[in-house]
A tleap script that builds the chain and sets N, CA, C and O, in Angstrom:
source leaprc.protein.ff14SB
mol = sequence {
  NMET ASP GLU LEU LEU ALA SER ILE ARG PRO
  ILE ASN PRO ALA ALA PHE GLY GLY LEU PRO
  GLN ASP SER PRO PRO GLN ASN GLU ALA PRO
  PHE ASP ALA SER GLN TYR LEU MET GLN ARG
  ILE MET GLN MET LYS GLN GLY LYS LEU GLY
  ALA LEU GLY ASN VAL MET ALA ALA MET PRO
  GLN PRO ASN GLN MET PRO SER GLN GLU GLY
  ALA ALA THR CALA
}
set mol.1.N position { -17.621 -18.903 -55.781 }
set mol.1.CA position { -19.064 -19.077 -55.912 }
set mol.1.C position { -19.456 -19.286 -57.371 }
set mol.1.O position { -20.323 -20.104 -57.676 }
set mol.2.N position { -18.809 -18.538 -58.274 }
set mol.2.CA position { -19.111 -18.685 -59.697 }
set mol.2.C position { -18.766 -20.082 -60.194 }
set mol.2.O position { -19.460 -20.632 -61.050 }
set mol.3.N position { -17.668 -20.668 -59.646 }
set mol.3.CA position { -17.282 -22.015 -60.055 }
set mol.3.C position { -18.346 -23.023 -59.633 }
set mol.3.O position { -18.645 -23.961 -60.371 }
set mol.4.N position { -18.914 -22.826 -58.446 }
set mol.4.CA position { -19.954 -23.722 -57.962 }
set mol.4.C position { -21.185 -23.649 -58.853 }
set mol.4.O position { -21.749 -24.684 -59.210 }
set mol.5.N position { -21.607 -22.452 -59.215 }
set mol.5.CA position { -22.766 -22.292 -60.094 }
set mol.5.C position { -22.489 -22.860 -61.484 }
set mol.5.O position { -23.379 -23.439 -62.107 }
set mol.6.N position { -21.286 -22.701 -61.960 }
set mol.6.CA position { -20.935 -23.219 -63.283 }
set mol.6.C position { -20.912 -24.740 -63.290 }
set mol.6.O position { -21.121 -25.354 -64.337 }
set mol.7.N position { -20.660 -25.363 -62.133 }
set mol.7.CA position { -20.581 -26.819 -62.079 }
set mol.7.C position { -21.950 -27.482 -61.998 }
set mol.7.O position { -22.050 -28.697 -62.170 }
set mol.8.N position { -23.001 -26.721 -61.742 }
set mol.8.CA position { -24.349 -27.270 -61.631 }
set mol.8.C position { -24.890 -27.546 -63.030 }
set mol.8.O position { -24.852 -26.689 -63.913 }
set mol.9.N position { -25.393 -28.765 -63.206 }
set mol.9.CA position { -25.941 -29.129 -64.512 }
set mol.9.C position { -27.250 -28.384 -64.747 }
set mol.9.O position { -27.955 -28.075 -63.786 }
set mol.10.N position { -27.596 -28.088 -66.005 }
set mol.10.CA position { -28.866 -27.417 -66.302 }
set mol.10.C position { -30.048 -28.340 -65.975 }
set mol.10.O position { -29.913 -29.564 -65.976 }
set mol.11.N position { -31.186 -27.745 -65.703 }
set mol.11.CA position { -32.396 -28.496 -65.397 }
set mol.11.C position { -32.926 -29.140 -66.664 }
set mol.11.O position { -32.939 -28.525 -67.730 }
set mol.12.N position { -33.361 -30.375 -66.537 }
set mol.12.CA position { -33.940 -31.114 -67.663 }
set mol.12.C position { -35.461 -31.063 -67.513 }
set mol.12.O position { -35.996 -31.791 -66.678 }
set mol.13.N position { -36.182 -30.243 -68.277 }
set mol.13.CA position { -37.640 -30.151 -68.133 }
set mol.13.C position { -38.351 -31.471 -68.383 }
set mol.13.O position { -39.421 -31.706 -67.822 }
set mol.14.N position { -37.780 -32.338 -69.215 }
set mol.14.CA position { -38.413 -33.622 -69.507 }
set mol.14.C position { -38.486 -34.495 -68.254 }
set mol.14.O position { -39.358 -35.359 -68.156 }
set mol.15.N position { -37.584 -34.281 -67.300 }
set mol.15.CA position { -37.600 -35.054 -66.065 }
set mol.15.C position { -38.791 -34.676 -65.190 }
set mol.15.O position { -39.133 -35.417 -64.268 }
set mol.16.N position { -39.417 -33.558 -65.454 }
set mol.16.CA position { -40.549 -33.082 -64.679 }
set mol.16.C position { -41.851 -33.139 -65.461 }
set mol.16.O position { -42.779 -32.389 -65.160 }
set mol.17.N position { -41.939 -33.996 -66.440 }
set mol.17.CA position { -43.185 -34.156 -67.182 }
set mol.17.C position { -43.171 -33.535 -68.557 }
set mol.17.O position { -44.228 -33.405 -69.175 }
set mol.18.N position { -42.037 -33.156 -69.049 }
set mol.18.CA position { -41.965 -32.635 -70.403 }
set mol.18.C position { -42.002 -31.129 -70.462 }
set mol.18.O position { -42.110 -30.445 -69.444 }
set mol.19.N position { -41.912 -30.641 -71.649 }
set mol.19.CA position { -41.908 -29.197 -71.881 }
set mol.19.C position { -43.334 -28.651 -71.864 }
set mol.19.O position { -44.268 -29.363 -72.230 }
set mol.20.N position { -43.514 -27.406 -71.448 }
set mol.20.CA position { -44.866 -26.828 -71.460 }
set mol.20.C position { -45.376 -26.678 -72.892 }
set mol.20.O position { -44.603 -26.472 -73.828 }
set mol.21.N position { -46.681 -26.785 -73.033 }
set mol.21.CA position { -47.285 -26.617 -74.347 }
set mol.21.C position { -47.341 -25.134 -74.698 }
set mol.21.O position { -47.513 -24.286 -73.823 }
set mol.22.N position { -47.197 -24.835 -75.972 }
set mol.22.CA position { -47.224 -23.442 -76.408 }
set mol.22.C position { -48.622 -22.849 -76.373 }
set mol.22.O position { -48.774 -21.646 -76.157 }
set mol.23.N position { -49.644 -23.668 -76.581 }
set mol.23.CA position { -51.006 -23.155 -76.596 }
set mol.23.C position { -51.906 -24.046 -75.744 }
set mol.23.O position { -51.637 -25.238 -75.600 }
set mol.24.N position { -52.969 -23.479 -75.179 }
set mol.24.CA position { -53.898 -24.299 -74.401 }
set mol.24.C position { -54.640 -25.276 -75.312 }
set mol.24.O position { -54.722 -25.056 -76.520 }
set mol.25.N position { -55.183 -26.357 -74.737 }
set mol.25.CA position { -55.958 -27.297 -75.561 }
set mol.25.C position { -57.073 -26.580 -76.314 }
set mol.25.O position { -57.590 -25.564 -75.849 }
set mol.26.N position { -57.438 -27.107 -77.467 }
set mol.26.CA position { -58.395 -26.441 -78.354 }
set mol.26.C position { -59.779 -26.267 -77.732 }
set mol.26.O position { -60.406 -25.226 -77.927 }
set mol.27.N position { -60.266 -27.253 -76.993 }
set mol.27.CA position { -61.636 -27.205 -76.469 }
set mol.27.C position { -61.720 -26.621 -75.068 }
set mol.27.O position { -62.802 -26.604 -74.480 }
set mol.28.N position { -60.625 -26.149 -74.525 }
set mol.28.CA position { -60.604 -25.649 -73.155 }
set mol.28.C position { -60.390 -24.136 -73.142 }
set mol.28.O position { -59.515 -23.613 -73.832 }
set mol.29.N position { -61.208 -23.443 -72.342 }
set mol.29.CA position { -61.064 -21.990 -72.238 }
set mol.29.C position { -59.819 -21.669 -71.412 }
set mol.29.O position { -59.436 -22.462 -70.552 }
set mol.30.N position { -59.183 -20.531 -71.653 }
set mol.30.CA position { -58.018 -20.158 -70.854 }
set mol.30.C position { -58.407 -19.919 -69.398 }
set mol.30.O position { -59.544 -19.545 -69.110 }
set mol.31.N position { -57.473 -20.134 -68.490 }
set mol.31.CA position { -57.715 -19.974 -67.063 }
set mol.31.C position { -57.958 -18.498 -66.728 }
set mol.31.O position { -57.182 -17.629 -67.124 }
set mol.32.N position { -59.029 -18.230 -66.007 }
set mol.32.CA position { -59.371 -16.867 -65.601 }
set mol.32.C position { -59.161 -16.747 -64.095 }
set mol.32.O position { -60.001 -17.185 -63.309 }
set mol.33.N position { -58.034 -16.151 -63.697 }
set mol.33.CA position { -57.680 -16.049 -62.281 }
set mol.33.C position { -58.690 -15.202 -61.512 }
set mol.33.O position { -59.003 -15.524 -60.366 }
set mol.34.N position { -59.203 -14.142 -62.101 }
set mol.34.CA position { -60.166 -13.280 -61.415 }
set mol.34.C position { -61.444 -14.043 -61.087 }
set mol.34.O position { -61.976 -13.927 -59.983 }
set mol.35.N position { -61.926 -14.812 -62.034 }
set mol.35.CA position { -63.139 -15.593 -61.809 }
set mol.35.C position { -62.893 -16.650 -60.733 }
set mol.35.O position { -63.747 -16.869 -59.874 }
set mol.36.N position { -61.734 -17.305 -60.774 }
set mol.36.CA position { -61.408 -18.316 -59.772 }
set mol.36.C position { -61.379 -17.709 -58.374 }
set mol.36.O position { -61.945 -18.276 -57.439 }
set mol.37.N position { -60.722 -16.560 -58.225 }
set mol.37.CA position { -60.636 -15.920 -56.910 }
set mol.37.C position { -62.008 -15.498 -56.401 }
set mol.37.O position { -62.290 -15.639 -55.211 }
set mol.38.N position { -62.859 -14.990 -57.268 }
set mol.38.CA position { -64.204 -14.602 -56.849 }
set mol.38.C position { -65.001 -15.821 -56.386 }
set mol.38.O position { -65.736 -15.736 -55.403 }
set mol.39.N position { -64.865 -16.949 -57.077 }
set mol.39.CA position { -65.544 -18.169 -56.667 }
set mol.39.C position { -65.044 -18.646 -55.313 }
set mol.39.O position { -65.834 -19.057 -54.464 }
set mol.40.N position { -63.723 -18.591 -55.108 }
set mol.40.CA position { -63.156 -19.026 -53.826 }
set mol.40.C position { -63.620 -18.114 -52.691 }
set mol.40.O position { -63.913 -18.602 -51.600 }
set mol.41.N position { -63.692 -16.817 -52.920 }
set mol.41.CA position { -64.156 -15.890 -51.885 }
set mol.41.C position { -65.603 -16.196 -51.516 }
set mol.41.O position { -65.955 -16.195 -50.336 }
set mol.42.N position { -66.434 -16.454 -52.504 }
set mol.42.CA position { -67.839 -16.780 -52.227 }
set mol.42.C position { -67.943 -18.091 -51.449 }
set mol.42.O position { -68.772 -18.205 -50.546 }
set mol.43.N position { -67.115 -19.082 -51.787 }
set mol.43.CA position { -67.125 -20.345 -51.052 }
set mol.43.C position { -66.700 -20.132 -49.603 }
set mol.43.O position { -67.271 -20.734 -48.694 }
set mol.44.N position { -65.705 -19.281 -49.386 }
set mol.44.CA position { -65.228 -19.021 -48.028 }
set mol.44.C position { -66.288 -18.297 -47.216 }
set mol.44.O position { -66.451 -18.575 -46.028 }
set mol.45.N position { -67.015 -17.371 -47.839 }
set mol.45.CA position { -68.080 -16.662 -47.140 }
set mol.45.C position { -69.207 -17.609 -46.740 }
set mol.45.O position { -69.903 -17.376 -45.751 }
set mol.46.N position { -69.384 -18.691 -47.524 }
set mol.46.CA position { -70.415 -19.682 -47.224 }
set mol.46.C position { -69.913 -20.736 -46.238 }
set mol.46.O position { -70.655 -21.655 -45.891 }
set mol.47.N position { -68.671 -20.618 -45.783 }
set mol.47.CA position { -68.120 -21.566 -44.831 }
set mol.47.C position { -67.457 -22.765 -45.458 }
set mol.47.O position { -67.074 -23.693 -44.745 }
set mol.48.N position { -67.308 -22.780 -46.764 }
set mol.48.CA position { -66.664 -23.893 -47.458 }
set mol.48.C position { -65.180 -23.582 -47.611 }
set mol.48.O position { -64.756 -23.015 -48.619 }
set mol.49.N position { -64.399 -23.956 -46.609 }
set mol.49.CA position { -62.993 -23.579 -46.605 }
set mol.49.C position { -62.086 -24.631 -47.212 }
set mol.49.O position { -60.941 -24.321 -47.542 }
set mol.50.N position { -62.546 -25.855 -47.371 }
set mol.50.CA position { -61.697 -26.901 -47.928 }
set mol.50.C position { -60.515 -27.178 -47.019 }
set mol.50.O position { -60.676 -27.240 -45.800 }
set mol.51.N position { -59.332 -27.344 -47.590 }
set mol.51.CA position { -58.135 -27.661 -46.825 }
set mol.51.C position { -57.773 -26.527 -45.871 }
set mol.51.O position { -57.169 -26.770 -44.827 }
set mol.52.N position { -58.131 -25.307 -46.212 }
set mol.52.CA position { -57.840 -24.175 -45.350 }
set mol.52.C position { -58.576 -24.295 -44.017 }
set mol.52.O position { -58.101 -23.795 -42.998 }
set mol.53.N position { -59.718 -24.947 -44.022 }
set mol.53.CA position { -60.488 -25.127 -42.789 }
set mol.53.C position { -59.716 -25.900 -41.748 }
set mol.53.O position { -59.790 -25.570 -40.564 }
set mol.54.N position { -58.971 -26.926 -42.149 }
set mol.54.CA position { -58.170 -27.691 -41.199 }
set mol.54.C position { -57.075 -26.837 -40.584 }
set mol.54.O position { -56.789 -26.956 -39.393 }
set mol.55.N position { -56.466 -25.988 -41.376 }
set mol.55.CA position { -55.411 -25.110 -40.871 }
set mol.55.C position { -56.002 -24.114 -39.886 }
set mol.55.O position { -55.434 -23.884 -38.818 }
set mol.56.N position { -57.131 -23.525 -40.233 }
set mol.56.CA position { -57.748 -22.536 -39.357 }
set mol.56.C position { -58.249 -23.177 -38.063 }
set mol.56.O position { -58.199 -22.552 -37.003 }
set mol.57.N position { -58.734 -24.423 -38.142 }
set mol.57.CA position { -59.209 -25.110 -36.941 }
set mol.57.C position { -58.058 -25.410 -35.990 }
set mol.57.O position { -58.258 -25.446 -34.775 }
set mol.58.N position { -56.869 -25.625 -36.516 }
set mol.58.CA position { -55.712 -25.939 -35.684 }
set mol.58.C position { -55.105 -24.701 -35.032 }
set mol.58.O position { -54.354 -24.822 -34.064 }
set mol.59.N position { -55.416 -23.526 -35.541 }
set mol.59.CA position { -54.861 -22.295 -34.986 }
set mol.59.C position { -55.607 -21.919 -33.713 }
set mol.59.O position { -56.818 -22.118 -33.622 }
set mol.60.N position { -54.889 -21.373 -32.723 }
set mol.60.CA position { -55.588 -20.934 -31.506 }
set mol.60.C position { -56.487 -19.737 -31.814 }
set mol.60.O position { -56.110 -18.829 -32.555 }
set mol.61.N position { -57.659 -19.759 -31.241 }
set mol.61.CA position { -58.590 -18.658 -31.437 }
set mol.61.C position { -58.146 -17.472 -30.581 }
set mol.61.O position { -57.491 -17.677 -29.558 }
set mol.62.N position { -58.480 -16.240 -30.966 }
set mol.62.CA position { -58.017 -15.061 -30.213 }
set mol.62.C position { -58.384 -15.108 -28.736 }
set mol.62.O position { -57.594 -14.666 -27.902 }
set mol.63.N position { -59.547 -15.626 -28.390 }
set mol.63.CA position { -59.932 -15.663 -26.979 }
set mol.63.C position { -59.323 -16.855 -26.253 }
set mol.63.O position { -59.467 -16.955 -25.035 }
set mol.64.N position { -58.647 -17.761 -26.954 }
set mol.64.CA position { -58.012 -18.918 -26.346 }
set mol.64.C position { -56.500 -18.777 -26.269 }
set mol.64.O position { -55.822 -19.687 -25.794 }
set mol.65.N position { -55.960 -17.654 -26.728 }
set mol.65.CA position { -54.521 -17.464 -26.727 }
set mol.65.C position { -54.047 -17.290 -25.286 }
set mol.65.O position { -54.736 -16.668 -24.478 }
set mol.66.N position { -52.874 -17.835 -24.960 }
set mol.66.CA position { -52.351 -17.711 -23.596 }
set mol.66.C position { -52.092 -16.257 -23.244 }
set mol.66.O position { -51.645 -15.466 -24.075 }
set mol.67.N position { -52.380 -15.927 -22.004 }
set mol.67.CA position { -52.161 -14.542 -21.580 }
set mol.67.C position { -50.684 -14.306 -21.346 }
set mol.67.O position { -49.939 -15.240 -21.049 }
set mol.68.N position { -50.264 -13.071 -21.478 }
set mol.68.CA position { -48.861 -12.710 -21.320 }
set mol.68.C position { -48.679 -11.824 -20.102 }
set mol.68.O position { -47.754 -11.013 -20.061 }
set mol.69.N position { -49.548 -11.967 -19.105 }
set mol.69.CA position { -49.475 -11.105 -17.919 }
set mol.69.C position { -48.184 -11.326 -17.139 }
set mol.69.O position { -47.593 -10.370 -16.636 }
set mol.70.N position { -47.739 -12.580 -17.033 }
set mol.70.CA position { -46.538 -12.887 -16.263 }
set mol.70.C position { -45.272 -12.834 -17.078 }
set mol.70.O position { -44.197 -13.095 -16.538 }
set mol.71.N position { -45.345 -12.516 -18.323 }
set mol.71.CA position { -44.165 -12.490 -19.187 }
set mol.71.C position { -43.310 -11.266 -18.876 }
set mol.71.O position { -43.823 -10.185 -18.587 }
set mol.72.N position { -42.019 -11.459 -18.942 }
set mol.72.CA position { -41.085 -10.352 -18.694 }
set mol.72.C position { -41.072 -9.440 -19.911 }
set mol.72.O position { -41.144 -9.911 -21.046 }
set mol.73.N position { -40.981 -8.165 -19.683 }
set mol.73.CA position { -40.915 -7.205 -20.782 }
set mol.73.C position { -39.504 -6.694 -20.903 }
set mol.73.O position { -38.804 -6.524 -19.905 }
set mol.74.N position { -39.084 -6.448 -22.138 }
set mol.74.CA position { -37.708 -5.987 -22.364 }
set mol.74.C position { -37.697 -4.534 -22.735 }
set mol.74.O position { -36.630 -3.963 -22.965 }
savepdb mol mol.pdb
quit
């Protein structure tokens, strides 16, 4: 297993768009994850689900789930 790992070439970051920058752009504020999550929660409470809405619409609703009355129990 060690030979297999040793034979793998190292990842080239430049192949994926270059190396990360050491500092954020000068005119841009740093990303605030707490603020982003609070905004997303408020949007969800208002019914603005975005891409998540399609996933939730495709899921069976609790009252539409098939009954398991005839299923065998183990």
